[in-house]
C-alpha positions in Angstrom: -7.4 -13.7 12.8 -7.5 -11.0 10.1 -6.9 -7.5 11.4 -7.4 -4.2 9.6 -5.8 -1.0 11.3 -7.6 2.5 10.9 -4.9 3.8 8.5 -5.3 0.6 6.3 -9.1 0.9 6.3 -8.6 4.6 5.4 -6.0 3.7 2.5 -8.2 1.0 1.0 -11.3 3.3 1.2 -9.5 6.3 -0.7 -8.0 3.9 -3.2 -11.3 2.2 -4.1 -13.0 5.4 -4.5 -10.3 6.8 -6.8 -10.2 3.7 -8.8 -13.8 3.6 -9.3 -13.9 7.2 -10.4 -11.0 6.7 -12.9 -12.8 3.7 -14.6 -16.1 5.4 -14.6 -14.5 8.4 -16.4 -12.7 6.2 -18.9 -15.8 4.1 -19.7 -18.0 7.3 -20.0 -16.2 8.3 -23.3 -13.7 10.6 -21.2 -16.1 13.1 -19.8 -20.0 12.6 -20.5 -21.2 13.7 -17.2 -24.7 11.8 -17.5 -22.9 8.6 -18.3 -20.2 9.1 -15.8 -22.7 9.3 -13.0 -24.5 6.2 -14.2 -21.1 4.3 -14.3 -20.0 5.2 -11.0 -21.9 2.3 -9.0 -21.4 0.0 -12.0 -17.3 0.8 -11.9 -17.4 0.3 -8.3 -18.8 -3.2 -8.6 -16.7 -4.4 -11.4 -13.5 -2.8 -10.6 -13.4 -1.3 -7.2 -14.3 -4.6 -5.6 -12.0 -6.6 -7.8 -9.1 -4.4 -6.7 -10.1 -4.7 -3.1 -10.5 -8.6 -3.3 -7.1 -8.9 -5.1 -5.4 -7.1 -2.2 -7.4 -8.9 0.3 -6.2 -12.1 -1.4 -2.6 -11.2 -0.6 -3.4 -10.1 2.9 -5.4 -13.0 3.9 -2.7 -15.4 2.4 0.2 -13.7 4.5 -1.9 -13.7 7.5 -2.4 -17.4 7.2 1.3 -17.8 7.4 1.3 -15.7 10.6 2.8 -12.7 8.8 2.0 -9.0 9.5 0.3 -7.6 6.3 -1.4 -4.3 5.6 -2.2 -2.4 2.5 -0.8 0.9 2.0 -1.8 3.4 -0.9 0.7 4.8 -3.0 -0.2 8.7 -3.7 2.1 8.9 -6.7 0.7 5.9 -8.4 -2.8 7.0 -7.8 -2.0 10.4 -9.2 -0.5 8.9 -12.2 -3.7 6.7 -12.8 -5.8 9.9 -12.6 -3.5 12.0 -15.0 -3.3 9.2 -17.8 -7.1 8.6 -17.6 -7.3 12.1 -19.2 -5.5 10.8 -22.2 -8.0 7.9 -22.7 -5.9 5.1 -21.0 -4.8 4.2 -17.5 -1.4 3.4 -15.9 -2.3 2.7 -12.2 -0.1 1.8 -9.3 -2.4 2.2 -6.4 -0.3 0.6 -3.8 0.6 -2.6 -2.3 0.1 -5.2 0.7 3.4 -4.8 2.6 4.2 -7.9 4.6 6.7 -8.6 7.4 7.9 -11.8 9.3 8.6 -11.8 13.0 11.8 -13.7 12.0 12.6 -11.2 9.4 12.5 -14.2 6.8 9.9 -15.2 4.1 10.7 -18.2 1.9 10.4 -18.1 -1.8 7.5 -20.6 -1.5 5.5 -18.4 1.0 6.1 -15.3 -1.1 5.2 -16.9 -4.2 1.9 -18.5 -2.8 1.1 -14.9 -1.2 1.9 -13.3 -4.5 -0.2 -15.8 -6.4 -3.4 -15.3 -4.2 -4.2 -11.8 -5.8 -4.0 -12.7 -9.6 -5.8 -16.0 -8.9 -8.8 -14.2 -7.3 -8.9 -12.0 -10.5 -8.8 -15.1 -12.7 -11.8 -16.5 -10.7 -13.5 -13.2 -10.8 -13.0 -12.9 -14.6 -14.5 -16.5 -15.1 -17.4 -15.6 -12.9 -18.3 -12.3 -14.9 -17.6 -14.1 -18.2 -20.1 -17.0 -17.3 -22.8 -14.7 -15.8 -22.3 -12.3 -18.8 -23.1 -15.0 -21.3 -26.0 -16.5 -19.2 -27.8 -13.3 -19.0 -26.9 -12.2 -22.7 -30.3 -13.4 -24.2 -32.1 -11.3 -21.8 -30.1 -8.2 -22.2 -33.3 -6.1 -23.2 -35.1 -7.2 -20.2 -35.4 -4.5 -17.5 -32.1 -3.8 -15.9 -30.4 -6.7 -17.4 -28.3 -4.1 -19.8 -26.5 -2.7 -16.8 -25.8 -6.0 -15.2 -24.3 -7.1 -18.6 -22.3 -4.0 -18.6 -21.0 -4.8 -15.1 -20.1 -8.3 -16.4 -18.4 -7.0 -19.6 -16.3 -4.5 -17.7 -15.6 -7.0 -14.8 -14.5 -9.7 -17.2 -12.2 -7.3 -19.1 -10.6 -5.6 -16.0 -10.1 -8.7 -14.1 -8.4 -10.6 -17.0 -6.1 -7.6 -17.6 -5.3 -7.3 -14.0 -4.3 -10.9 -13.5 -2.2 -10.8 -16.7 -0.7 -7.5 -15.9 0.3 -8.5 -12.3 1.8 -11.9 -13.6 4.3 -10.2 -15.7 7.9 -11.3 -14.3 8.8 -7.8 -13.7 10.5 -6.9 -10.3 8.1 -6.0 -7.5 5.1 -7.5 -9.6 3.5 -10.6 -8.3 4.7 -12.6 -11.3 8.4 -12.0 -10.4 7.9 -13.7 -7.0 5.8 -16.5 -8.3 8.4 -17.1 -10.9 11.2 -17.3 -8.4 9.1 -19.8 -6.5 7.7 -22.0 -9.1 8.1 -21.4 -12.9 5.6 -24.2 -13.8 3.0 -22.4 -12.0 3.9 -18.9 -13.3 3.7 -20.2 -16.9 0.3 -22.0 -16.4 -1.3 -18.9 -14.7 0.2 -16.2 -17.1 -0.9 -18.3 -20.3 -4.4 -18.8 -18.7 -4.6 -15.1 -18.1 -3.4 -14.1 -21.6 -6.1 -16.4 -23.0 -8.8 -14.6 -20.9 -7.3 -11.1 -22.1 -7.7 -12.4 -25.6 -11.3 -13.9 -24.9 -12.3 -10.3 -23.3 -11.4 -8.7 -26.7 -13.5 -11.1 -29.0 -16.4 -12.1 -26.7 -19.3 -9.6 -26.4 -22.3 -9.9 -24.4 -23.7 -6.3 -24.5 
C-alpha cells in the first residue's frame, strides 16, 4: 500500500510550487508580470505534475519491492534553481526519493528498475504531449486551444529534457544506476530520450 508521510506531502507541495513558479518565470521572458501570471497554471500542468509523476514513479516502484521510499526536498538545489532562472536558464536539483530496505540491501536490478521508472514516465508524458499537440495544432486558433497547445509544447520539451538529463550516467543520477544494472536498457532509453529532445527543438505546433 502506497503511504505518504506529512513531511513528504509538505516537501512535495513546496517543491512543485517552486518548480511551477521557476518555469512560469522562464517562459514569461524573464519577468513579464501579465504573462507570468497566465503561465503559472500552464507551468503547473506541464512541469509541476511531470516532476511529481517522475518522483512518484520511483516511489511506487520502490514500494512495489517492499522498500521504504519517501521524497525529500533539497533546499540548496531549489535555491540554485531560483537563482539560475534569473539568468535565463535553470539548473535544478529539487530533491530525491530516498529508499531503504529492511535487510539493508538493494540489488543492482532492483535499484536499476526503480531508477528507470522516473525517466520512463517522462518519456511517456513527452510522447503524450507531442501526440496531443500535433492533433490539436490545426485548431490552435479555436477558443482556448492556444493555451492547450502551449501546455503541450512546454510539456513535450520539459519531459524530453528531464528524461535525457536524468539518464546521464553520472553518479547519483538515475542513469548511473540503470547503467550498472543493464547497459543495453540504459543505451536504448538514453538514445530514445535524445531523439525526443532533438524532436522538441525542431517540431513546433504553436
